N, C-alpha and C positions, 0 to 999 in steps of 0.2 A: 331831829331832822335826818332822812335818811338817804337822801338825793345828793347826786354830785354832776359835775360837770359831764361825765359820761353817758348817765343815765338821761340827762336834757338833750344832749345830742343824739341820743337813740330816739327819742321820744320826739323830736324836731324832724329828725331823719323819715320817721314813721309816718307822720302827718304831713312833710313836705305841700305846708301852705303855698307856699310859691310856685309850688311843680317845677322846680330848678331842677330838682334830681330824676324825677320821669322826664326830663327833656335832656337827660345824661350828663350833670353837672357832676364836679367830684363829690363824694360822701362827706367831705369836711366843708362843704359849701355854707353849713350853717354853725359854724364854727365859731366864729364873733357873736351870733348870738346866743349861742349855748353857754359862753363867757360871761356875757352880761345879765342873760335870766339868773345863771347862778347866784351873782352877786346879789342881785334884788331878792331871789327868794330866800337866801340867807337872813337879811336885814328884816324881814316883815314877817316870821314866825307863822303861825296858824291863822292868819286872816285870808280865807282867800280871796273875798272881794277886793281887796287890796293886792293880791297879787293878780287876778284878772285885768284890774283898771292898769296897772304898770305894764302888764304884758301887751295891753291894746295900745297904748302909747307909743311904748317902745316899738312894736310890730310898725304901726304906722311912720313913725320918724326913721326907723332901719332901712323901710322900703319906700319912702316917700310918697306914701298914699295919700289921697285926699280922702273927706271924710267919705264918700259916698265908696271908695275902694277898699275904705277900711270896714265900713257896716258891712260890706259882702261879705268878709272874712270874717265877723264877729262869731257868728257861729261855731266856724273851725278855730277859731281863737278860744271859744269856752272850751272846747274836747280838749285842745292842749293844755288848756289851765286845768281842766278836771285830772287828764292823765298824771300831769307830774304832781299833782297834789295826792294823787294816790301811790305816786309812787315814793314821795318825800315822806308821807304818813302812814304808809303801807294800807291803805283802806281796802 
């Protein structure tokens, strides 16, 4: 696996799913999320569906999202997971 915390942070910043950076939050806004995501992607190897499912659960808990709020973000979380996967495995 070729991904590290800095790569994850960069991808999170690019996606800015919660829109915090576009509202002027500091660039380290997603640092806690990057660390947590890095820990679970290291554990789950080459199973994209597991990555996506864990990402969705993690995101909902991290941002205290209702089921409806999470459903609104699922397309963006899918794109985030795809970008993480591409960097991790150089697709």
